[in-house]
PyMOL CGO cylinders between C-alpha atoms (Angstrom):
from pymol import cmd
from pymol.cgo import CYLINDER

trace = [
    CYLINDER, 56.66, 17.97, -9.29, 55.55, 17.69, -5.66, 0.3, 1, 1, 1, 1, 1, 1,
    CYLINDER, 55.55, 17.69, -5.66, 51.96, 16.98, -6.74, 0.3, 1, 1, 1, 1, 1, 1,
    CYLINDER, 51.96, 16.98, -6.74, 52.87, 13.77, -8.59, 0.3, 1, 1, 1, 1, 1, 1,
    CYLINDER, 52.87, 13.77, -8.59, 51.38, 10.65, -7.09, 0.3, 1, 1, 1, 1, 1, 1,
    CYLINDER, 51.38, 10.65, -7.09, 48.09, 9.13, -6.03, 0.3, 1, 1, 1, 1, 1, 1,
    CYLINDER, 48.09, 9.13, -6.03, 46.14, 10.88, -3.29, 0.3, 1, 1, 1, 1, 1, 1,
    CYLINDER, 46.14, 10.88, -3.29, 43.09, 9.56, -1.42, 0.3, 1, 1, 1, 1, 1, 1,
    CYLINDER, 43.09, 9.56, -1.42, 40.69, 11.81, 0.45, 0.3, 1, 1, 1, 1, 1, 1,
    CYLINDER, 40.69, 11.81, 0.45, 41.15, 11.53, 4.22, 0.3, 1, 1, 1, 1, 1, 1,
    CYLINDER, 41.15, 11.53, 4.22, 38.81, 14.17, 5.61, 0.3, 1, 1, 1, 1, 1, 1,
    CYLINDER, 38.81, 14.17, 5.61, 36.77, 17.21, 4.64, 0.3, 1, 1, 1, 1, 1, 1,
    CYLINDER, 36.77, 17.21, 4.64, 35.87, 20.46, 6.40, 0.3, 1, 1, 1, 1, 1, 1,
    CYLINDER, 35.87, 20.46, 6.40, 32.67, 22.41, 5.65, 0.3, 1, 1, 1, 1, 1, 1,
    CYLINDER, 32.67, 22.41, 5.65, 32.25, 20.42, 2.43, 0.3, 1, 1, 1, 1, 1, 1,
    CYLINDER, 32.25, 20.42, 2.43, 28.49, 19.92, 2.89, 0.3, 1, 1, 1, 1, 1, 1,
    CYLINDER, 28.49, 19.92, 2.89, 27.89, 23.69, 3.29, 0.3, 1, 1, 1, 1, 1, 1,
    CYLINDER, 27.89, 23.69, 3.29, 30.04, 24.37, 0.23, 0.3, 1, 1, 1, 1, 1, 1,
    CYLINDER, 30.04, 24.37, 0.23, 28.09, 21.86, -1.88, 0.3, 1, 1, 1, 1, 1, 1,
    CYLINDER, 28.09, 21.86, -1.88, 24.81, 23.33, -0.60, 0.3, 1, 1, 1, 1, 1, 1,
    CYLINDER, 24.81, 23.33, -0.60, 25.97, 26.79, -1.71, 0.3, 1, 1, 1, 1, 1, 1,
    CYLINDER, 25.97, 26.79, -1.71, 26.77, 25.30, -5.12, 0.3, 1, 1, 1, 1, 1, 1,
    CYLINDER, 26.77, 25.30, -5.12, 23.14, 24.20, -5.36, 0.3, 1, 1, 1, 1, 1, 1,
    CYLINDER, 23.14, 24.20, -5.36, 23.77, 20.46, -5.00, 0.3, 1, 1, 1, 1, 1, 1,
    CYLINDER, 23.77, 20.46, -5.00, 20.74, 18.65, -3.57, 0.3, 1, 1, 1, 1, 1, 1,
    CYLINDER, 20.74, 18.65, -3.57, 20.85, 16.93, -0.19, 0.3, 1, 1, 1, 1, 1, 1,
    CYLINDER, 20.85, 16.93, -0.19, 20.95, 13.37, -1.58, 0.3, 1, 1, 1, 1, 1, 1,
    CYLINDER, 20.95, 13.37, -1.58, 23.96, 14.09, -3.79, 0.3, 1, 1, 1, 1, 1, 1,
    CYLINDER, 23.96, 14.09, -3.79, 25.67, 15.93, -0.92, 0.3, 1, 1, 1, 1, 1, 1,
    CYLINDER, 25.67, 15.93, -0.92, 25.27, 12.95, 1.42, 0.3, 1, 1, 1, 1, 1, 1,
    CYLINDER, 25.27, 12.95, 1.42, 26.69, 10.62, -1.23, 0.3, 1, 1, 1, 1, 1, 1,
    CYLINDER, 26.69, 10.62, -1.23, 29.58, 12.98, -1.98, 0.3, 1, 1, 1, 1, 1, 1,
    CYLINDER, 29.58, 12.98, -1.98, 30.63, 13.02, 1.68, 0.3, 1, 1, 1, 1, 1, 1,
    CYLINDER, 30.63, 13.02, 1.68, 31.56, 9.34, 1.24, 0.3, 1, 1, 1, 1, 1, 1,
    CYLINDER, 31.56, 9.34, 1.24, 32.85, 9.41, -2.34, 0.3, 1, 1, 1, 1, 1, 1,
    CYLINDER, 32.85, 9.41, -2.34, 36.27, 7.85, -1.51, 0.3, 1, 1, 1, 1, 1, 1,
    CYLINDER, 36.27, 7.85, -1.51, 37.81, 10.25, -4.03, 0.3, 1, 1, 1, 1, 1, 1,
    CYLINDER, 37.81, 10.25, -4.03, 41.25, 9.32, -5.28, 0.3, 1, 1, 1, 1, 1, 1,
    CYLINDER, 41.25, 9.32, -5.28, 43.26, 11.68, -7.50, 0.3, 1, 1, 1, 1, 1, 1,
    CYLINDER, 43.26, 11.68, -7.50, 46.32, 10.58, -9.48, 0.3, 1, 1, 1, 1, 1, 1,
    CYLINDER, 46.32, 10.58, -9.48, 48.42, 13.54, -10.64, 0.3, 1, 1, 1, 1, 1, 1,
    CYLINDER, 48.42, 13.54, -10.64, 51.16, 13.44, -13.27, 0.3, 1, 1, 1, 1, 1, 1,
    CYLINDER, 51.16, 13.44, -13.27, 52.95, 16.72, -13.93, 0.3, 1, 1, 1, 1, 1, 1,
    CYLINDER, 52.95, 16.72, -13.93, 55.32, 17.20, -16.85, 0.3, 1, 1, 1, 1, 1, 1,
    CYLINDER, 55.32, 17.20, -16.85, 56.43, 20.83, -16.91, 0.3, 1, 1, 1, 1, 1, 1,
    CYLINDER, 56.43, 20.83, -16.91, 53.31, 22.96, -17.45, 0.3, 1, 1, 1, 1, 1, 1,
    CYLINDER, 53.31, 22.96, -17.45, 51.21, 19.97, -18.50, 0.3, 1, 1, 1, 1, 1, 1,
    CYLINDER, 51.21, 19.97, -18.50, 49.10, 17.98, -16.06, 0.3, 1, 1, 1, 1, 1, 1,
    CYLINDER, 49.10, 17.98, -16.06, 47.22, 14.71, -16.38, 0.3, 1, 1, 1, 1, 1, 1,
    CYLINDER, 47.22, 14.71, -16.38, 44.80, 13.85, -13.59, 0.3, 1, 1, 1, 1, 1, 1,
    CYLINDER, 44.80, 13.85, -13.59, 42.70, 10.78, -13.04, 0.3, 1, 1, 1, 1, 1, 1,
    CYLINDER, 42.70, 10.78, -13.04, 39.87, 11.27, -10.59, 0.3, 1, 1, 1, 1, 1, 1,
    CYLINDER, 39.87, 11.27, -10.59, 38.20, 8.10, -9.38, 0.3, 1, 1, 1, 1, 1, 1,
    CYLINDER, 38.20, 8.10, -9.38, 35.44, 7.86, -6.83, 0.3, 1, 1, 1, 1, 1, 1,
    CYLINDER, 35.44, 7.86, -6.83, 32.49, 5.71, -5.90, 0.3, 1, 1, 1, 1, 1, 1,
    CYLINDER, 32.49, 5.71, -5.90, 30.53, 7.46, -8.67, 0.3, 1, 1, 1, 1, 1, 1,
    CYLINDER, 30.53, 7.46, -8.67, 32.81, 8.04, -11.63, 0.3, 1, 1, 1, 1, 1, 1,
    CYLINDER, 32.81, 8.04, -11.63, 36.28, 7.91, -13.11, 0.3, 1, 1, 1, 1, 1, 1,
    CYLINDER, 36.28, 7.91, -13.11, 37.42, 10.87, -15.17, 0.3, 1, 1, 1, 1, 1, 1,
    CYLINDER, 37.42, 10.87, -15.17, 40.66, 11.74, -16.97, 0.3, 1, 1, 1, 1, 1, 1,
    CYLINDER, 40.66, 11.74, -16.97, 41.57, 15.43, -17.11, 0.3, 1, 1, 1, 1, 1, 1,
    CYLINDER, 41.57, 15.43, -17.11, 44.37, 17.03, -19.09, 0.3, 1, 1, 1, 1, 1, 1,
    CYLINDER, 44.37, 17.03, -19.09, 45.27, 20.69, -18.74, 0.3, 1, 1, 1, 1, 1, 1,
    CYLINDER, 45.27, 20.69, -18.74, 48.15, 23.09, -19.31, 0.3, 1, 1, 1, 1, 1, 1,
    CYLINDER, 48.15, 23.09, -19.31, 48.90, 25.82, -16.79, 0.3, 1, 1, 1, 1, 1, 1,
    CYLINDER, 48.90, 25.82, -16.79, 47.35, 29.11, -17.87, 0.3, 1, 1, 1, 1, 1, 1,
    CYLINDER, 47.35, 29.11, -17.87, 45.28, 27.58, -20.69, 0.3, 1, 1, 1, 1, 1, 1,
    CYLINDER, 45.28, 27.58, -20.69, 41.50, 27.67, -20.38, 0.3, 1, 1, 1, 1, 1, 1,
    CYLINDER, 41.50, 27.67, -20.38, 39.66, 24.34, -20.51, 0.3, 1, 1, 1, 1, 1, 1,
    CYLINDER, 39.66, 24.34, -20.51, 36.17, 22.99, -19.89, 0.3, 1, 1, 1, 1, 1, 1,
    CYLINDER, 36.17, 22.99, -19.89, 35.37, 20.60, -17.05, 0.3, 1, 1, 1, 1, 1, 1,
    CYLINDER, 35.37, 20.60, -17.05, 32.25, 18.94, -15.68, 0.3, 1, 1, 1, 1, 1, 1,
    CYLINDER, 32.25, 18.94, -15.68, 31.99, 18.60, -11.89, 0.3, 1, 1, 1, 1, 1, 1,
    CYLINDER, 31.99, 18.60, -11.89, 30.80, 15.31, -10.39, 0.3, 1, 1, 1, 1, 1, 1,
    CYLINDER, 30.80, 15.31, -10.39, 27.27, 16.70, -9.96, 0.3, 1, 1, 1, 1, 1, 1,
    CYLINDER, 27.27, 16.70, -9.96, 27.08, 17.62, -13.67, 0.3, 1, 1, 1, 1, 1, 1,
    CYLINDER, 27.08, 17.62, -13.67, 27.82, 21.36, -13.29, 0.3, 1, 1, 1, 1, 1, 1,
    CYLINDER, 27.82, 21.36, -13.29, 29.81, 22.59, -16.29, 0.3, 1, 1, 1, 1, 1, 1,
    CYLINDER, 29.81, 22.59, -16.29, 32.62, 25.07, -15.72, 0.3, 1, 1, 1, 1, 1, 1,
    CYLINDER, 32.62, 25.07, -15.72, 35.40, 26.69, -17.75, 0.3, 1, 1, 1, 1, 1, 1,
    CYLINDER, 35.40, 26.69, -17.75, 38.64, 28.02, -16.32, 0.3, 1, 1, 1, 1, 1, 1,
    CYLINDER, 38.64, 28.02, -16.32, 42.35, 27.73, -15.75, 0.3, 1, 1, 1, 1, 1, 1,
    CYLINDER, 42.35, 27.73, -15.75, 44.92, 26.47, -13.28, 0.3, 1, 1, 1, 1, 1, 1,
    CYLINDER, 44.92, 26.47, -13.28, 47.98, 28.62, -12.46, 0.3, 1, 1, 1, 1, 1, 1,
    CYLINDER, 47.98, 28.62, -12.46, 51.06, 27.72, -10.43, 0.3, 1, 1, 1, 1, 1, 1,
    CYLINDER, 51.06, 27.72, -10.43, 51.91, 30.38, -7.86, 0.3, 1, 1, 1, 1, 1, 1,
    CYLINDER, 51.91, 30.38, -7.86, 54.97, 29.36, -5.91, 0.3, 1, 1, 1, 1, 1, 1,
    CYLINDER, 54.97, 29.36, -5.91, 54.18, 25.91, -4.55, 0.3, 1, 1, 1, 1, 1, 1,
    CYLINDER, 54.18, 25.91, -4.55, 50.40, 26.30, -4.92, 0.3, 1, 1, 1, 1, 1, 1,
    CYLINDER, 50.40, 26.30, -4.92, 48.08, 25.44, -7.79, 0.3, 1, 1, 1, 1, 1, 1,
    CYLINDER, 48.08, 25.44, -7.79, 45.29, 28.01, -8.07, 0.3, 1, 1, 1, 1, 1, 1,
    CYLINDER, 45.29, 28.01, -8.07, 42.19, 27.32, -10.12, 0.3, 1, 1, 1, 1, 1, 1,
    CYLINDER, 42.19, 27.32, -10.12, 39.53, 29.80, -11.18, 0.3, 1, 1, 1, 1, 1, 1,
    CYLINDER, 39.53, 29.80, -11.18, 36.46, 28.37, -12.88, 0.3, 1, 1, 1, 1, 1, 1,
    CYLINDER, 36.46, 28.37, -12.88, 33.30, 30.07, -14.13, 0.3, 1, 1, 1, 1, 1, 1,
    CYLINDER, 33.30, 30.07, -14.13, 30.04, 28.15, -14.10, 0.3, 1, 1, 1, 1, 1, 1,
    CYLINDER, 30.04, 28.15, -14.10, 28.43, 27.95, -17.52, 0.3, 1, 1, 1, 1, 1, 1,
    CYLINDER, 28.43, 27.95, -17.52, 24.87, 28.01, -16.11, 0.3, 1, 1, 1, 1, 1, 1,
    CYLINDER, 24.87, 28.01, -16.11, 25.09, 31.20, -14.02, 0.3, 1, 1, 1, 1, 1, 1,
    CYLINDER, 25.09, 31.20, -14.02, 28.55, 32.79, -14.63, 0.3, 1, 1, 1, 1, 1, 1,
    CYLINDER, 28.55, 32.79, -14.63, 29.42, 32.59, -10.91, 0.3, 1, 1, 1, 1, 1, 1,
    CYLINDER, 29.42, 32.59, -10.91, 33.04, 31.85, -10.01, 0.3, 1, 1, 1, 1, 1, 1,
    CYLINDER, 33.04, 31.85, -10.01, 34.41, 28.83, -8.16, 0.3, 1, 1, 1, 1, 1, 1,
    CYLINDER, 34.41, 28.83, -8.16, 37.99, 29.12, -6.91, 0.3, 1, 1, 1, 1, 1, 1,
    CYLINDER, 37.99, 29.12, -6.91, 40.11, 26.25, -5.69, 0.3, 1, 1, 1, 1, 1, 1,
    CYLINDER, 40.11, 26.25, -5.69, 43.71, 25.68, -4.60, 0.3, 1, 1, 1, 1, 1, 1,
    CYLINDER, 43.71, 25.68, -4.60, 45.90, 22.64, -4.23, 0.3, 1, 1, 1, 1, 1, 1,
    CYLINDER, 45.90, 22.64, -4.23, 49.03, 22.62, -2.08, 0.3, 1, 1, 1, 1, 1, 1,
    CYLINDER, 49.03, 22.62, -2.08, 51.22, 20.11, -0.28, 0.3, 1, 1, 1, 1, 1, 1,
    CYLINDER, 51.22, 20.11, -0.28, 51.16, 20.70, 3.48, 0.3, 1, 1, 1, 1, 1, 1,
    CYLINDER, 51.16, 20.70, 3.48, 53.02, 18.34, 5.80, 0.3, 1, 1, 1, 1, 1, 1,
    CYLINDER, 53.02, 18.34, 5.80, 53.12, 15.62, 3.15, 0.3, 1, 1, 1, 1, 1, 1,
    CYLINDER, 53.12, 15.62, 3.15, 49.36, 15.86, 2.49, 0.3, 1, 1, 1, 1, 1, 1,
    CYLINDER, 49.36, 15.86, 2.49, 47.53, 17.32, -0.50, 0.3, 1, 1, 1, 1, 1, 1,
    CYLINDER, 47.53, 17.32, -0.50, 45.20, 20.05, 0.73, 0.3, 1, 1, 1, 1, 1, 1,
    CYLINDER, 45.20, 20.05, 0.73, 42.50, 21.28, -1.65, 0.3, 1, 1, 1, 1, 1, 1,
    CYLINDER, 42.50, 21.28, -1.65, 40.47, 24.36, -0.73, 0.3, 1, 1, 1, 1, 1, 1,
    CYLINDER, 40.47, 24.36, -0.73, 37.30, 25.60, -2.38, 0.3, 1, 1, 1, 1, 1, 1,
    CYLINDER, 37.30, 25.60, -2.38, 35.39, 28.89, -2.35, 0.3, 1, 1, 1, 1, 1, 1,
    CYLINDER, 35.39, 28.89, -2.35, 32.02, 29.58, -3.93, 0.3, 1, 1, 1, 1, 1, 1,
    CYLINDER, 32.02, 29.58, -3.93, 29.90, 32.62, -3.19, 0.3, 1, 1, 1, 1, 1, 1,
    CYLINDER, 29.90, 32.62, -3.19, 31.60, 33.24, 0.18, 0.3, 1, 1, 1, 1, 1, 1,
    CYLINDER, 31.60, 33.24, 0.18, 31.53, 29.64, 1.45, 0.3, 1, 1, 1, 1, 1, 1,
    CYLINDER, 31.53, 29.64, 1.45, 34.90, 27.95, 2.03, 0.3, 1, 1, 1, 1, 1, 1,
    CYLINDER, 34.90, 27.95, 2.03, 35.64, 24.24, 2.29, 0.3, 1, 1, 1, 1, 1, 1,
    CYLINDER, 35.64, 24.24, 2.29, 38.74, 22.06, 2.51, 0.3, 1, 1, 1, 1, 1, 1,
    CYLINDER, 38.74, 22.06, 2.51, 39.55, 18.45, 1.65, 0.3, 1, 1, 1, 1, 1, 1,
    CYLINDER, 39.55, 18.45, 1.65, 42.75, 16.77, 2.79, 0.3, 1, 1, 1, 1, 1, 1,
    CYLINDER, 42.75, 16.77, 2.79, 44.26, 13.84, 0.88, 0.3, 1, 1, 1, 1, 1, 1,
    CYLINDER, 44.26, 13.84, 0.88, 46.91, 11.35, 1.99, 0.3, 1, 1, 1, 1, 1, 1,
    CYLINDER, 46.91, 11.35, 1.99, 49.48, 9.98, -0.45, 0.3, 1, 1, 1, 1, 1, 1,
    CYLINDER, 49.48, 9.98, -0.45, 48.94, 6.34, -1.35, 0.3, 1, 1, 1, 1, 1, 1,
]
cmd.load_cgo(trace, "trace")
């Protein structure tokens, strides 16, 4: 249950290029760079409840490991996919509903920080969160 807690974004790497690859326009990308994203994670066995809150929206997400679910990204992109736990890492694989391209993401705890990586069409990005 290492993921449990509230995590606030501290810094991002290559996030603008990743969002550009996703097709997010420049105005939304500039806003997203300063979204002050905070994620609260509650894990109970294979079940997860997340609350994402940012400058732009607050969203509750419930999922079970290995069970497909639908999700809408902050920019409105709709995806469907699953999260799996591999060792100490959460791995997500999501397919966009508009073009069937795949977005992969991971979450892991590294040095007491939550590190989330993203990959879309060959472009990688990383966001690091500090526990609140």
